[in-house]
N, C-alpha and C positions, 0 to 999 in steps of 0.2 A: 504494500500500500504506500502511496506517496501523498504527503500532505503539504507540498511546496506551496507557499503563498498564504497559508492560514495557520494560526497557532494550533499546536497539537500536543496531545498527551498520548504516549504509547505505553501500554502495560504488556510486558513480556514475561512469561513465567515458564518454569521447567521443574521437573523432578530432579533432585540432586543425584549425581552419579559419581563414582570413584575415579581416581587416576586423572585429575585435572590440575595437578600441581604445576604443570608447565605454564599455566596461566598466571602464576604467582610470582611476585618479586621476592627478593631475598628477605626483606622485612616481613612480607606476608607469609612466607614459608616458615619463618620463626614463630609467628603467631599460630599458624596451622599446627606446628609441632607441639605447641603448648596445650592444645585442646586434647582432652583425655580420651573422649569417645570417637571412634572412627566415623560414626554418623555425623557428629558435629564437624569433624574435619571435612567430610564430603560436602556438607552444606556450605561451609565457609568457602572452599575452593570453587564449588559450583556457582555460588553467588558472585564471586569475583570474575569467574569466566564469563558468566552471562552478562554482567555489567560491562566488561570490556568488549564483548561482541556487540551489544546494543549501542554503546557509545561509539565504537568504531564504525558501525553502520551509519549512524547519524552524521558523523564527520566525513565519511567516505574514505576511511583509512583502515588498514589491517589492525586487528585487535592488539597485536604486539606493539603498536605505536601509541596505544592509549595509556596515558599516565594518570593514575589516581592519587589523590592526596587526601588525608583524613586529619581531622582535628577534633578532639573531644570537647564538647561544650562544657563539661563539668570540670575537667582537670587541665585542659589545654594540651594534653599529650598528643603526639602525632602518629602513634602506632595503633590507634583505634579511633572510632568516631565516624560521623557521617561522611561518605565519600563525595569528593568533588572531582570532576573531570577537567584536566588541564587542556587548554587549547593547543592544537597541533598546527604549526605554521603551514599556511597554504591550504588548510582543510576547511570544510564547512564548520560553522560555529559549534562549539561544544555544547551538548545539552545539559540542562539541569537534571539531576538524577536523584533517585532514592532507591534504597534496597531493603528488602525484608526477607527473613528466613522463617519457616514454620513447618516443623516436623517433616523434613524431607522435601519440602517445596521451597523454591527460591523465586522471588518476583522482583522485577526491576520496573520502575517508572521513569520515563524520560520525557522531558518537555522543553519547548523552545521559547517559552514566554517568561519564566521566572521560577523561583524556588518552589518545590513541591515535596510532598511526603506520601509514602505508601506504607501500609501495614497489612499483615495477614496473620490470622491465628486459626488453629484447628478448633472446630466447634466443641470438641470434647476435651479441650485443654484445661489444665488446672488453673483456677483463679487463686491469687494470693490470699492469704488469711486476712480478713478484715477488708476485703476488696472495696466494699461500698464506702467505707470511711476514708480510705486513702486515695481512691480514684474518682469518686463521684462528687459533684457539687451538690449542695443542699436541695436544689430543685430537682435534680436527677434522682437523688435518694428518695425524695418525697413521691415522685412519680412511680418508682418501683415499689415503694411501701404501699402505695394505694392499690397497685395491681396485685400485690401479695394479699392485701386485705380483702380484695374482691374475690380472690380464689380461696380464701381461708375456709377451712372446714375440718372435719376429723382428720383428713389427710389430703394434701395437694396431689392430684393425679400426676403420674409420671409425665404425661404430655405437657401439662402446665409447668411442671418443674423444668422441662426442657426449654419451654418458651421463655421462662424467667432467666435461665442460663444464657440463652441466645441473646436476650435483651441486654444483659451485662456485657457479653463479648462484642456485640454489635456496637454498643456505646464505646467500648474500649478501643476497637480498631479505628473507629472514626476519630477518637481523641488523639491516638498516637499518630495518625496521619497528619493531623493539624500540628501537633507538637514537633514532628519531624520537619514540616514545612516552615516553621518559625526558625529552624536552625538550632533550637535549644534542646529538643528532645526531652528526656526525663530530667534534665536539669531544671525544668519548670514543673511546678506542682500541677499534676493533671487536673486537679479540681478547679484550676483557673480557666480551663476550657469548659464552657457550658454549652451543651448541645440540646437540640430539640428531642422529642420523643423518639425512641429507637425504632418504632414501627412506622414512622413517617419518613418521607424523603430526607436525606441528610441536611441538617441546618445548624450553623454555628450561631448561638445566641450571644456568646461573649467569648473573647479570647485575649490572652496577654499581648501587650505591645500596642503600637499606635494604629494598627490596621483596623478599620471598623468591621464589626461582625458581618455586616451586609456584603462586604467585599469577598468573603470566603466562598469558594467553590468546592464542592465535595461530591464524590460519586462512590456508591458501594460497588466493589469489584470482588465478587466471589468466584475464584478461578474454577473450582470444582466443588461438587457436593461435599459437605463436611468441613469446609474452610470459609471463613468470613474475611473480607478485606475491604479496604477503602483507600482512596487517593484524594488528596486535598491540596489546595493552593490558594493564595490570596494575591497572586500576581495580577497586575493591570491587564485587562483584556481577556482574562481567563474564561469569562462567560461565553466567548466565541470559540473556545477550544473544541477540537474534534478528538474523540476518544477511540483508540483502537486497542483491543485486548486480544492477545493470541499466545499460544503455547509453542515452544520449540523443544526439540530433543537434544540435550547437551551431549548425549553419547553418539550422536550421528557424526560422521566425518565431515559433513558439509553444513555445520552449524552456521558458518558465516553466510553461506548461500541461503539458508533458511531465514536469516534475519536481515539480509541485505536487500531491503525493499524500499527504504525511504527515498533514495535518490535514483530509483530506477528510471 
């Protein structure tokens, strides 16, 4: 697909695969080796591989020429944090990117209009203890409490319990997408991001920083059943963005060919 001439957001996802260390820099290999579980190593390497393939496609250069830099919003370290694609001389403009990993799935968002964030979580993933108190704003907690009160009885049916769990996870992935788009991630208290009802189209009611809540654009992106995702941005002109979501297979030998469609 080619989006030349209009703002675009592209979501590309893949299942993690082994043996992609060739896509890593020396610093990334060191981080890869520090991970204890092979599944985590595979997700990390797959995420970097997919990110380089997507960014290379946007710029019209081989993935080997893509340089990523990271800076942690919390501590300032450069060996971890949100990735930024450096511009390659003579290439098309580097995209703004965001990356997420979720139980064997890696997903990259790329856009040409400004900072963006993407998040994805498995629907049956574990919620942290005290999730409502640490992640939800008072209005969000009240909405969920009202729903739980409505369903209250001798026992909440399993289907309703699943709905309440999905409500919390849906709210979370939307929040984290916004937090990533601000560049601060979890260095910002997630309770400062206030969202509309989980069952409604995504809406930012309040967010940290100078950007008005009405400027935020957000779309739910659920790549496959069992996973919830969202992408967000407050960049000017984002309301005109076209969204493309697709899967690639990282274990194919022609991954570059599978992703090289932006400048076709």
